[in-house]
MDAnalysis code that builds the backbone (N, CA, C; Angstrom):
import MDAnalysis as mda
import numpy as np

u = mda.Universe.empty(693, n_residues=231, atom_resindex=np.repeat(np.arange(231), 3), trajectory=True)
u.add_TopologyAttr("name", ["N", "CA", "C"] * 231)
u.add_TopologyAttr("resid", np.arange(1, 232))
u.add_TopologyAttr("resname", ["MET", "PRO", "MET", "THR", "SER", "ALA", "ARG", "LEU", "LEU", "ALA", "ILE", "GLY", "ASP", "ILE", "HIS", "GLY", "GLN", "VAL", "ARG", "SER", "LEU", "ARG", "ALA", "LEU", "LEU", "ASP", "ALA", "ILE", "GLN", "VAL", "LYS", "ASP", "GLN", "ASP", "ARG", "LEU", "ILE", "PHE", "LEU", "GLY", "ASP", "TYR", "VAL", "ASP", "GLY", "GLY", "PRO", "ASP", "SER", "ALA", "GLU", "THR", "LEU", "ASP", "LEU", "VAL", "GLN", "ALA", "MET", "THR", "SER", "ARG", "PRO", "ARG", "THR", "VAL", "ALA", "LEU", "ARG", "GLY", "ASN", "HIS", "ASP", "ASP", "GLU", "LEU", "ILE", "ASN", "VAL", "LEU", "GLN", "MET", "PRO", "GLN", "HIS", "PHE", "GLY", "ALA", "TRP", "ALA", "THR", "LYS", "ARG", "GLY", "ARG", "GLU", "THR", "VAL", "ARG", "SER", "TYR", "GLY", "LEU", "ASP", "GLU", "ASN", "THR", "ALA", "ASP", "HIS", "VAL", "GLU", "ILE", "GLU", "ARG", "ARG", "HIS", "GLY", "GLU", "PHE", "LEU", "ARG", "SER", "THR", "ARG", "LEU", "TRP", "GLN", "GLU", "GLU", "PRO", "GLU", "ALA", "ILE", "PHE", "VAL", "HIS", "ALA", "GLY", "VAL", "ASP", "PRO", "VAL", "ALA", "LEU", "MET", "ARG", "GLN", "GLN", "GLU", "PRO", "HIS", "ILE", "LEU", "LEU", "TRP", "LEU", "LYS", "ILE", "TYR", "ALA", "ALA", "PRO", "ARG", "PRO", "HIS", "ILE", "SER", "GLY", "LYS", "MET", "VAL", "ILE", "CYS", "GLY", "HIS", "THR", "ALA", "GLN", "LYS", "SER", "CYS", "LEU", "PRO", "ARG", "ASP", "PHE", "GLY", "TRP", "THR", "ILE", "CYS", "ILE", "ASP", "THR", "ASN", "ALA", "LYS", "GLU", "GLY", "GLY", "TRP", "LEU", "THR", "CYS", "LEU", "ASP", "VAL", "LEU", "SER", "ARG", "HIS", "CYS", "VAL", "GLN", "ALA", "ASP", "GLY", "LEU", "GLY", "ARG", "VAL", "ARG", "GLU", "PHE", "MET", "LEU", "GLY", "GLN", "VAL", "PRO"])
u.atoms.positions = np.array([
    [32.829, 102.726, 72.227],
    [32.084, 101.473, 72.198],
    [30.706, 101.716, 71.607],
    [30.276, 100.897, 70.645],
    [28.977, 101.110, 70.022],
    [27.852, 101.059, 71.042],
    [26.857, 101.903, 70.880],
    [25.747, 101.976, 71.809],
    [24.685, 100.947, 71.437],
    [24.168, 100.239, 72.421],
    [23.042, 99.341, 72.262],
    [22.051, 99.677, 73.353],
    [20.899, 99.014, 73.326],
    [19.897, 99.324, 74.343],
    [20.399, 98.987, 75.737],
    [21.144, 97.906, 75.862],
    [21.728, 97.531, 77.151],
    [22.911, 96.617, 76.884],
    [23.995, 96.866, 77.562],
    [25.208, 96.077, 77.363],
    [25.497, 95.230, 78.596],
    [26.222, 94.155, 78.381],
    [26.710, 93.304, 79.460],
    [28.227, 93.416, 79.440],
    [28.768, 94.215, 80.354],
    [30.173, 94.610, 80.332],
    [30.957, 93.916, 81.434],
    [32.151, 93.478, 81.100],
    [33.071, 92.910, 82.087],
    [34.400, 93.638, 81.987],
    [34.970, 93.971, 83.140],
    [36.276, 94.631, 83.207],
    [37.248, 93.707, 83.921],
    [38.412, 93.511, 83.313],
    [39.397, 92.571, 83.826],
    [40.219, 93.104, 84.982],
    [41.286, 92.397, 85.288],
    [42.134, 92.660, 86.448],
    [42.767, 94.047, 86.349],
    [42.568, 94.857, 87.390],
    [43.017, 96.256, 87.382],
    [44.370, 96.407, 88.075],
    [44.555, 95.756, 89.199],
    [45.838, 95.728, 89.906],
    [46.403, 97.117, 90.182],
    [45.577, 98.003, 90.725],
    [46.070, 99.301, 91.152],
    [46.368, 100.282, 90.040],
    [45.975, 99.972, 88.820],
    [46.241, 100.868, 87.680],
    [45.033, 101.783, 87.478],
    [44.876, 102.739, 88.388],
    [43.662, 103.556, 88.367],
    [43.615, 104.485, 87.153],
    [44.744, 104.892, 86.627],
    [44.718, 105.731, 85.423],
    [44.112, 104.967, 84.251],
    [44.475, 103.722, 84.119],
    [43.878, 102.898, 83.069],
    [42.384, 102.745, 83.293],
    [41.985, 102.539, 84.541],
    [40.565, 102.363, 84.843],
    [39.775, 103.622, 84.530],
    [40.295, 104.769, 84.909],
    [39.585, 106.021, 84.621],
    [39.435, 106.228, 83.108],
    [40.505, 105.986, 82.382],
    [40.438, 106.152, 80.924],
    [39.442, 105.175, 80.310],
    [39.408, 103.964, 80.839],
    [38.486, 102.961, 80.313],
    [37.038, 103.340, 80.598],
    [36.758, 103.769, 81.817],
    [35.394, 104.163, 82.164],
    [34.954, 105.384, 81.360],
    [35.873, 106.304, 81.119],
    [35.542, 107.455, 80.267],
    [35.181, 107.001, 78.854],
    [35.868, 105.980, 78.383],
    [35.650, 105.518, 77.012],
    [34.346, 104.743, 76.859],
    [34.002, 103.929, 77.849],
    [32.825, 103.067, 77.667],
    [31.527, 103.752, 78.068],
    [31.614, 104.787, 78.930],
    [30.421, 105.559, 79.298],
    [29.261, 104.644, 79.718],
    [29.398, 104.039, 80.892],
    [28.396, 103.096, 81.395],
    [27.063, 103.807, 81.625],
    [25.992, 103.201, 81.130],
    [24.641, 103.738, 81.281],
    [23.877, 102.929, 82.329],
    [22.787, 103.517, 82.832],
    [22.019, 102.853, 83.880],
    [21.501, 101.489, 83.447],
    [21.191, 101.330, 82.172],
    [20.630, 100.063, 81.722],
    [21.690, 98.986, 81.501],
    [22.969, 99.370, 81.506],
    [24.049, 98.407, 81.314],
    [24.272, 97.582, 82.572],
    [24.654, 96.338, 82.395],
    [25.158, 95.520, 83.490],
    [26.687, 95.560, 83.435],
    [27.314, 95.797, 84.566],
    [28.769, 95.943, 84.639],
    [29.301, 95.036, 85.729],
    [30.275, 94.210, 85.369],
    [30.848, 93.261, 86.318],
    [32.362, 93.414, 86.312],
    [32.917, 93.762, 87.466],
    [34.364, 93.798, 87.665],
    [34.816, 92.398, 88.082],
    [35.888, 91.902, 87.469],
    [36.319, 90.529, 87.700],
    [37.322, 90.373, 88.831],
    [37.609, 91.446, 89.571],
    [38.461, 91.314, 90.746],
    [39.918, 91.629, 90.481],
    [40.728, 91.458, 91.538],
    [42.131, 91.873, 91.576],
    [42.245, 93.377, 91.357],
    [41.751, 94.099, 92.337],
    [41.805, 95.561, 92.329],
    [43.140, 96.061, 92.867],
    [43.825, 95.235, 93.667],
    [45.007, 95.668, 94.407],
    [46.256, 94.944, 93.908],
    [47.416, 95.455, 94.378],
    [48.738, 94.869, 94.136],
    [49.176, 95.063, 92.685],
    [50.393, 95.506, 92.526],
    [50.979, 95.664, 91.195],
    [51.213, 97.113, 90.851],
    [50.162, 97.832, 90.506],
    [50.259, 99.245, 90.173],
    [50.326, 100.111, 91.413],
    [50.495, 101.419, 91.239],
    [50.737, 102.314, 92.370],
    [49.494, 102.815, 93.085],
    [48.294, 102.525, 92.586],
    [47.100, 103.210, 93.085],
    [45.985, 102.260, 93.501],
    [46.314, 101.278, 94.325],
    [45.292, 100.324, 94.766],
    [44.190, 101.001, 95.566],
    [44.544, 101.925, 96.452],
    [43.532, 102.584, 97.284],
    [42.554, 103.371, 96.424],
    [43.061, 104.132, 95.465],
    [42.174, 104.897, 94.582],
    [41.351, 103.972, 93.689],
    [41.936, 102.861, 93.291],
    [41.180, 101.891, 92.500],
    [39.991, 101.371, 93.288],
    [40.216, 101.012, 94.550],
    [39.115, 100.537, 95.385],
    [38.076, 101.630, 95.599],
    [38.526, 102.869, 95.786],
    [37.570, 103.984, 95.901],
    [36.660, 104.042, 94.680],
    [37.252, 103.940, 93.496],
    [36.490, 104.098, 92.263],
    [35.560, 102.911, 92.020],
    [36.062, 101.705, 92.234],
    [35.206, 100.528, 92.045],
    [34.064, 100.533, 93.050],
    [34.368, 100.884, 94.290],
    [33.316, 100.963, 95.302],
    [32.255, 101.981, 94.901],
    [32.674, 103.121, 94.404],
    [31.712, 104.133, 93.961],
    [30.870, 103.620, 92.801],
    [31.484, 102.884, 91.894],
    [30.742, 102.360, 90.747],
    [29.678, 101.356, 91.177],
    [29.926, 100.616, 92.244],
    [28.947, 99.613, 92.673],
    [27.705, 100.234, 93.290],
    [27.704, 101.544, 93.493],
    [26.492, 102.205, 93.984],
    [25.474, 102.411, 92.864],
    [25.900, 102.238, 91.615],
    [24.983, 102.392, 90.494],
    [24.230, 101.076, 90.281],
    [23.096, 101.120, 89.579],
    [22.333, 99.891, 89.339],
    [23.125, 98.871, 88.524],
    [22.871, 97.610, 88.790],
    [23.363, 96.507, 87.962],
    [24.886, 96.474, 87.829],
    [25.576, 96.807, 88.907],
    [27.037, 96.710, 88.931],
    [27.466, 95.746, 90.029],
    [28.373, 94.838, 89.699],
    [28.828, 93.801, 90.620],
    [30.350, 93.831, 90.681],
    [30.898, 93.754, 91.887],
    [32.342, 93.631, 92.078],
    [32.652, 92.220, 92.562],
    [33.367, 91.466, 91.741],
    [33.818, 90.143, 92.143],
    [35.139, 90.248, 92.904],
    [35.505, 89.167, 93.533],
    [36.730, 89.100, 94.333],
    [37.800, 88.334, 93.577],
    [39.012, 88.898, 93.559],
    [40.151, 88.192, 92.998],
    [41.009, 87.596, 94.094],
    [41.990, 86.804, 93.711],
    [42.851, 86.181, 94.714],
    [43.664, 87.212, 95.490],
    [44.086, 88.285, 94.845],
    [44.828, 89.324, 95.564],
    [43.918, 90.039, 96.566],
    [42.684, 90.284, 96.181],
    [41.726, 90.897, 97.106],
    [41.455, 89.961, 98.277],
    [41.360, 88.676, 97.991],
    [41.105, 87.688, 99.040],
    [42.258, 87.632, 100.034],
    [43.478, 87.732, 99.537],
    [44.634, 87.771, 100.438],
    [44.570, 88.989, 101.350],
    [44.187, 90.135, 100.790],
    [44.069, 91.343, 101.609],
    [42.977, 91.175, 102.658],
    [41.845, 90.620, 102.286],
    [40.778, 90.355, 103.259],
    [41.301, 89.484, 104.391],
    [42.066, 88.468, 104.053],
    [42.580, 87.548, 105.070],
    [43.511, 88.244, 106.051],
    [44.405, 89.102, 105.552],
    [45.328, 89.753, 106.483],
    [44.627, 90.839, 107.295],
    [43.548, 91.415, 106.768],
    [42.766, 92.350, 107.580],
    [42.062, 91.620, 108.715],
    [41.673, 90.386, 108.468],
    [40.995, 89.596, 109.492],
    [41.973, 88.929, 110.445],
    [43.230, 88.807, 110.029],
    [44.273, 88.214, 110.872],
    [45.461, 89.175, 110.914],
    [45.329, 90.257, 111.672],
    [46.347, 91.322, 111.649],
    [47.753, 90.856, 111.995],
    [47.860, 89.725, 112.674],
    [49.203, 89.232, 113.012],
    [50.013, 88.885, 111.764],
    [49.340, 88.706, 110.636],
    [50.032, 88.398, 109.382],
    [50.193, 89.621, 108.478],
    [49.694, 90.765, 108.936],
    [49.685, 91.943, 108.069],
    [51.096, 92.398, 107.722],
    [51.990, 92.417, 108.690],
    [53.339, 92.921, 108.463],
    [54.084, 92.140, 107.402],
    [53.986, 90.819, 107.450],
    [54.668, 89.992, 106.452],
    [54.105, 90.245, 105.060],
    [52.787, 90.387, 104.971],
    [52.167, 90.683, 103.674],
    [52.567, 92.069, 103.181],
    [52.586, 93.053, 104.081],
    [52.837, 94.446, 103.704],
    [54.235, 94.653, 103.141],
    [55.209, 93.906, 103.621],
    [56.583, 94.101, 103.174],
    [56.932, 93.267, 101.946],
    [56.010, 92.435, 101.499],
    [56.280, 91.592, 100.330],
    [55.208, 91.810, 99.273],
    [54.246, 90.921, 99.206],
    [53.246, 90.944, 98.137],
    [52.391, 92.209, 98.159],
    [52.166, 92.777, 99.348],
    [51.277, 93.924, 99.458],
    [51.965, 95.274, 99.522],
    [53.244, 95.329, 99.198],
    [54.012, 96.568, 99.373],
    [53.386, 97.749, 98.629],
    [53.094, 97.583, 97.351],
    [52.544, 98.698, 96.576],
    [51.153, 99.086, 97.061],
    [50.387, 98.122, 97.504],
    [49.055, 98.428, 98.035],
    [49.158, 99.272, 99.290],
    [50.024, 98.889, 100.215],
    [50.198, 99.647, 101.457],
    [50.667, 101.065, 101.153],
    [51.614, 101.211, 100.257],
    [52.115, 102.543, 99.909],
    [51.022, 103.418, 99.304],
    [50.061, 102.812, 98.614],
    [48.993, 103.600, 97.985],
    [48.086, 104.268, 99.010],
    [48.123, 103.809, 100.242],
    [47.374, 104.443, 101.335],
    [48.204, 105.505, 102.052],
    [49.394, 105.794, 101.536],
    [50.270, 106.763, 102.171],
    [50.968, 106.220, 103.395],
    [51.118, 104.897, 103.461],
    [51.712, 104.245, 104.620],
    [53.078, 103.675, 104.269],
    [53.902, 103.493, 105.297],
    [55.200, 102.845, 105.163],
    [55.009, 101.356, 105.420],
    [55.397, 100.544, 104.462],
    [55.161, 99.101, 104.597],
    [55.892, 98.483, 105.780],
    [56.943, 99.144, 106.260],
    [57.708, 98.590, 107.377],
    [57.095, 98.900, 108.735],
    [56.230, 99.896, 108.798],
    [55.656, 100.300, 110.089],
    [54.133, 100.292, 110.098],
    [53.502, 100.103, 108.968],
    [52.039, 100.209, 108.883],
    [51.352, 99.062, 109.602],
    [50.130, 99.340, 110.071],
    [49.251, 98.264, 110.511],
    [48.021, 98.253, 109.606],
    [47.066, 97.423, 109.939],
    [45.927, 97.195, 109.055],
    [44.811, 98.213, 109.208],
    [44.900, 99.114, 110.184],
    [43.746, 99.909, 110.603],
    [43.220, 100.802, 109.483],
    [44.098, 101.510, 108.776],
    [43.646, 102.450, 107.752],
    [42.982, 101.729, 106.582],
    [43.565, 100.632, 106.147],
    [42.957, 99.889, 105.041],
    [41.608, 99.329, 105.464],
    [41.542, 98.813, 106.670],
    [40.257, 98.300, 107.181],
    [39.219, 99.414, 107.247],
    [39.620, 100.576, 107.718],
    [38.676, 101.690, 107.850],
    [38.120, 102.101, 106.498],
    [38.987, 102.184, 105.500],
    [38.550, 102.691, 104.192],
    [37.842, 101.645, 103.339],
    [38.335, 100.419, 103.384],
    [37.851, 99.467, 102.383],
    [37.536, 98.069, 102.906],
    [37.683, 97.842, 104.193],
    [37.438, 96.502, 104.715],
    [36.033, 95.999, 104.420],
    [35.046, 96.810, 104.710],
    [33.659, 96.389, 104.501],
    [33.383, 96.138, 103.023],
    [33.870, 97.015, 102.171],
    [33.647, 96.824, 100.739],
    [34.311, 95.545, 100.240],
    [35.553, 95.307, 100.626],
    [36.247, 94.104, 100.174],
    [35.485, 92.847, 100.568],
    [34.982, 92.822, 101.787],
    [34.247, 91.636, 102.240],
    [32.901, 91.481, 101.537],
    [32.407, 92.557, 100.934],
    [31.128, 92.483, 100.222],
    [31.273, 91.934, 98.805],
    [32.501, 91.795, 98.312],
    [32.698, 91.305, 96.952],
    [32.263, 89.850, 96.842],
    [31.875, 89.456, 95.640],
    [31.324, 88.120, 95.401],
    [32.356, 87.221, 94.718],
    [32.177, 85.928, 94.873],
    [33.064, 84.966, 94.228],
    [32.649, 84.664, 92.794],
    [31.401, 84.863, 92.446],
    [30.938, 84.611, 91.087],
    [29.629, 85.346, 90.855],
    [29.307, 85.527, 89.592],
    [28.049, 86.139, 89.196],
    [27.529, 85.393, 87.978],
    [26.300, 84.940, 88.053],
    [25.694, 84.241, 86.925],
    [24.588, 85.095, 86.336],
    [24.726, 85.383, 85.065],
    [23.721, 86.108, 84.306],
    [23.073, 85.142, 83.314],
    [21.938, 85.502, 82.733],
    [21.313, 84.594, 81.769],
    [22.228, 84.199, 80.610],
    [23.128, 85.100, 80.231],
    [23.968, 84.854, 79.062],
    [25.331, 84.249, 79.389],
    [25.836, 84.429, 80.594],
    [27.214, 84.038, 80.884],
    [27.446, 83.957, 82.385],
    [28.546, 83.287, 82.738],
    [29.016, 83.193, 84.118],
    [30.292, 84.021, 84.227],
    [30.419, 84.761, 85.316],
    [31.571, 85.630, 85.540],
    [32.283, 85.193, 86.817],
    [33.587, 84.978, 86.712],
    [34.406, 84.606, 87.861],
    [35.759, 85.286, 87.708],
    [36.536, 85.257, 88.777],
    [37.871, 85.835, 88.660],
    [38.797, 84.938, 87.854],
    [38.869, 83.651, 88.227],
    [39.904, 82.791, 87.665],
    [39.380, 81.701, 86.736],
    [38.358, 80.980, 87.142],
    [37.857, 79.870, 86.344],
    [36.865, 79.058, 87.144],
    [36.362, 77.983, 86.544],
    [35.336, 77.172, 87.192],
    [35.657, 75.691, 87.045],
    [35.058, 74.896, 87.926],
    [34.990, 73.447, 87.754],
    [33.857, 73.185, 86.764],
    [34.137, 72.628, 85.596],
    [33.106, 72.536, 84.561],
    [31.947, 71.610, 84.900],
    [32.121, 70.701, 85.865],
    [31.059, 69.742, 86.171],
    [30.319, 70.081, 87.458],
    [30.588, 71.238, 88.048],
    [29.928, 71.641, 89.294],
    [29.036, 72.846, 89.045],
    [27.832, 72.815, 89.622],
    [26.985, 73.994, 89.611],
    [27.696, 75.120, 90.342],
    [27.354, 76.353, 90.045],
    [28.077, 77.475, 90.623],
    [27.985, 77.488, 92.144],
    [26.858, 77.130, 92.700],
    [26.727, 77.141, 94.164],
    [27.542, 76.026, 94.820],
    [28.074, 75.105, 94.008],
    [28.878, 74.002, 94.528],
    [30.374, 74.185, 94.245],
    [30.754, 75.293, 93.668],
    [32.147, 75.523, 93.294],
    [33.038, 75.719, 94.517],
    [34.263, 75.232, 94.425],
    [35.263, 75.462, 95.465],
    [35.841, 76.868, 95.305],
    [35.861, 77.664, 96.377],
    [36.409, 79.023, 96.264],
    [37.822, 79.063, 95.695],
    [38.642, 78.070, 96.037],
    [40.026, 78.087, 95.556],
    [40.071, 78.053, 94.027],
    [39.181, 77.294, 93.415],
    [39.149, 77.232, 91.954],
    [38.699, 78.564, 91.371],
    [37.663, 79.143, 91.952],
    [37.142, 80.417, 91.452],
    [38.178, 81.528, 91.537],
    [39.071, 81.444, 92.532],
    [40.043, 82.508, 92.776],
    [41.414, 82.254, 92.158],
    [41.801, 80.990, 91.989],
    [43.191, 80.682, 91.698],
    [43.446, 79.881, 90.422],
    [42.432, 79.282, 89.819],
    [42.654, 78.415, 88.666],
    [43.358, 79.169, 87.534],
    [44.406, 78.572, 86.998],
    [45.084, 79.122, 85.822],
    [44.596, 78.395, 84.571],
    [44.416, 79.143, 83.499],
    [43.900, 78.579, 82.256],
    [44.934, 78.787, 81.151],
    [45.479, 77.674, 80.669],
    [46.459, 77.739, 79.591],
    [45.989, 77.019, 78.328],
    [44.996, 76.164, 78.464],
    [44.414, 75.461, 77.324],
    [42.904, 75.564, 77.426],
    [42.222, 75.275, 76.341],
    [40.773, 75.459, 76.298],
    [40.076, 74.606, 77.352],
    [39.365, 75.235, 78.295],
    [38.635, 74.466, 79.296],
    [37.422, 73.773, 78.677],
    [36.947, 72.755, 79.358],
    [35.709, 72.104, 78.943],
    [34.533, 73.053, 79.171],
    [33.459, 72.906, 78.413],
    [32.272, 73.736, 78.647],
    [31.711, 73.506, 80.043],
    [31.192, 74.559, 80.640],
    [30.556, 74.420, 81.945],
    [29.240, 73.674, 81.801],
    [28.861, 72.958, 82.854],
    [27.653, 72.144, 82.858],
    [26.404, 72.956, 82.521],
    [26.441, 74.243, 82.793],
    [25.296, 75.112, 82.501],
    [25.120, 75.379, 81.012],
    [26.178, 75.145, 80.237],
    [26.157, 75.496, 78.825],
    [26.442, 76.959, 78.556],
    [26.766, 77.718, 79.608],
    [27.005, 79.150, 79.452],
    [28.487, 79.454, 79.234],
    [28.731, 80.553, 78.550],
    [30.076, 81.085, 78.419],
    [30.593, 81.504, 79.789],
    [31.894, 81.304, 80.025],
    [32.552, 81.746, 81.255],
    [33.480, 82.910, 80.910],
    [33.322, 84.011, 81.628],
    [34.168, 85.193, 81.446],
    [35.046, 85.320, 82.682],
    [36.363, 85.355, 82.493],
    [37.277, 85.357, 83.634],
    [38.464, 86.271, 83.376],
    [39.272, 86.425, 84.413],
    [40.544, 87.119, 84.340],
    [41.626, 86.202, 84.875],
    [42.520, 86.754, 85.687],
    [43.507, 86.032, 86.499],
    [44.712, 85.521, 85.715],
    [44.503, 84.824, 84.609],
    [45.628, 84.314, 83.830],
    [46.066, 85.406, 82.855],
    [47.135, 86.103, 83.216],
    [47.543, 87.280, 82.443],
    [47.965, 86.894, 81.029],
    [47.394, 87.582, 80.058],
    [47.735, 87.362, 78.654],
    [48.866, 88.317, 78.278],
    [50.052, 87.761, 78.083],
    [51.219, 88.593, 77.800],
    [51.092, 89.323, 76.468],
    [50.197, 88.848, 75.611],
    [49.924, 89.538, 74.351],
    [49.157, 90.833, 74.565],
    [48.614, 91.009, 75.772],
    [47.760, 92.154, 76.118],
    [46.448, 92.154, 75.336],
    [46.059, 90.992, 74.823],
    [44.797, 90.840, 74.103],
    [43.934, 89.804, 74.814],
    [42.617, 90.006, 74.847],
    [41.741, 88.979, 75.415],
    [41.920, 87.668, 74.653],
    [41.726, 86.560, 75.363],
    [41.871, 85.253, 74.718],
    [40.545, 84.508, 74.751],
    [40.089, 84.130, 73.577],
    [38.837, 83.398, 73.430],
    [39.159, 81.918, 73.289],
    [38.829, 81.136, 74.341],
    [39.083, 79.697, 74.329],
    [37.892, 78.909, 73.779],
    [36.866, 79.590, 73.363],
    [35.669, 78.914, 72.895],
    [34.540, 79.042, 73.898],
    [34.615, 78.279, 74.992],
    [33.612, 78.361, 76.052],
    [34.048, 79.271, 77.187],
    [35.281, 79.733, 77.155],
    [35.817, 80.629, 78.177],
    [36.538, 81.778, 77.483],
    [36.335, 82.982, 77.992],
    [37.054, 84.156, 77.496],
    [37.803, 84.771, 78.668],
    [39.113, 84.923, 78.524],
    [39.948, 85.521, 79.569],
    [40.293, 86.952, 79.174],
    [40.002, 87.890, 80.078],
    [40.252, 89.305, 79.759],
    [41.241, 89.958, 80.728],
    [42.110, 89.138, 81.353],
    [43.255, 89.730, 82.054],
    [44.319, 90.012, 81.003],
    [44.467, 91.269, 80.638],
    [45.383, 91.643, 79.558],
    [46.603, 92.388, 80.093],
    [47.045, 91.924, 81.278],
    [48.352, 92.297, 81.830],
    [48.461, 93.757, 82.236],
    [47.368, 94.345, 82.702],
    [47.445, 95.712, 83.230],
    [48.426, 95.794, 84.394],
    [48.537, 94.728, 85.161],
    [49.419, 94.719, 86.329],
    [50.845, 95.106, 85.964],
    [51.314, 94.656, 84.817],
    [52.692, 94.901, 84.405],
    [52.789, 95.979, 83.330],
    [51.786, 96.866, 83.297],
    [51.841, 97.976, 82.362],
    [51.203, 97.705, 81.017],
    [50.450, 96.599, 80.914],
    [49.737, 96.309, 79.677],
    [48.444, 97.104, 79.580],
    [47.447, 96.513, 78.973],
    [46.169, 97.178, 78.756],
    [45.118, 96.613, 79.698],
    [44.182, 97.476, 80.088],
    [43.012, 97.070, 80.865],
    [41.851, 96.929, 79.896],
    [41.120, 95.825, 79.993],
    [40.106, 95.488, 78.996],
    [38.700, 95.523, 79.561],
    [37.793, 96.069, 78.762],
    [36.352, 95.909, 78.965],
    [35.796, 95.148, 77.768],
    [35.102, 94.050, 78.049],
    [34.452, 93.253, 77.014],
    [32.948, 93.428, 77.115],
    [32.321, 93.788, 76.005],
    [30.868, 93.725, 75.909],
    [30.533, 92.303, 75.465],
    [30.036, 91.514, 76.392],
    [29.829, 90.090, 76.137],
    [28.834, 89.862, 75.004],
    [27.841, 90.705, 74.885],
    [26.778, 90.491, 73.906],
    [27.234, 90.787, 72.481],
    [28.066, 91.800, 72.316],
    [28.523, 92.168, 70.963],
    [29.936, 91.693, 70.660],
    [30.675, 91.239, 71.699],
    [32.075, 90.817, 71.584],
    [32.987, 91.991, 71.213],
    [32.540, 93.173, 71.535],
    [33.325, 94.378, 71.285],
    [34.211, 94.650, 72.496],
    [35.476, 94.963, 72.243],
    [36.453, 95.210, 73.301],
    [36.904, 96.661, 73.276],
    [37.056, 97.225, 74.456],
    [37.697, 98.526, 74.621],
    [38.830, 98.340, 75.613],
    [39.990, 98.897, 75.303],
    [41.142, 98.827, 76.193],
    [41.683, 100.223, 76.468],
    [42.271, 100.381, 77.653],
    [42.963, 101.618, 78.008],
    [44.247, 101.264, 78.732],
    [45.230, 102.148, 78.635],
    [46.480, 101.925, 79.359],
    [46.774, 103.093, 80.281],
    [47.895, 102.997, 80.981],
    [48.239, 103.995, 81.975],
    [48.580, 105.355, 81.414],
    [48.794, 105.453, 80.115],
    [49.039, 106.735, 79.455],
    [47.749, 107.391, 78.987],
    [46.625, 106.716, 79.227],
    [45.344, 107.256, 78.798],
    [44.977, 106.920, 77.373],
    [45.786, 106.094, 76.720],
    [45.460, 105.692, 75.355],
    [44.305, 104.697, 75.371],
    [43.463, 104.761, 74.362],
    [42.302, 103.877, 74.257],
    [42.291, 103.261, 72.868],
    [41.945, 101.990, 72.803],
    [41.762, 101.342, 71.507],
    [40.551, 100.407, 71.577],
    [39.922, 100.205, 70.428],
    [38.716, 99.389, 70.336],
    [38.858, 98.389, 69.196],
    [38.300, 97.204, 69.391],
    [38.369, 96.162, 68.369],
    [37.380, 95.063, 68.735],
    [37.106, 94.190, 67.802],
    [36.253, 93.044, 68.053],
    [37.092, 91.892, 68.597],
    [36.511, 91.123, 69.501],
    [37.206, 89.975, 70.071],
    [37.711, 89.065, 68.957],
    [38.989, 88.699, 69.047],
    [39.602, 87.853, 68.032],
    [40.382, 88.624, 66.997],
    [40.184, 89.928, 66.931],
    [40.949, 90.759, 66.016],
    [42.184, 91.316, 66.713],
    [43.166, 91.705, 65.934],
    [44.369, 92.346, 66.461],
    [44.264, 93.836, 66.177],
    [44.254, 94.677, 67.217],
    [44.087, 96.124, 66.998],
    [45.319, 96.742, 66.333],
])
């Protein structure tokens, strides 16, 4: 990734693909002056949700790094807070996440996940507004100020057509709606960078200021291109 004095970086949905995340972080070489925003969905899908949370949590100890919450992370927070629902989640949607902690989904309880990552998960944010752009997991209500947004929209909105511009006039950077092309999608006022890492696609980092993209996959391959180009 080309070096500038300071970058505004966003990383899309990781979904337990820690090998892709490590390769991506090695490629982008985050500096102290860079702003880095993770768009959420750290768990479910890939085999290494626990290690992914370890790495993202460690990254948030550096300056100017923010971890947003995705809908999958929110579901995990909910079952940690309501352990009576943990078993049903663990044997279905959360199976790969539970296994990543070295637990059996049929007999596990919530204690180990809570011990390792409960506090960090609850510290994640629903949105981040920077001078240049707004960052969310899924999308926004275009006519509502960020402090007035409904959490369900921020976590769950699917984007299939170009959204209206946000009332702030700022670009919206999101994930959540997986792009089967494995390429970021520029809708004009919204850019989606969920590039299907969950299903073995590519994990994307977008430099919002330069529109430069870096991607990595689970094999450690890395590719770079400008937003809108086909690598």
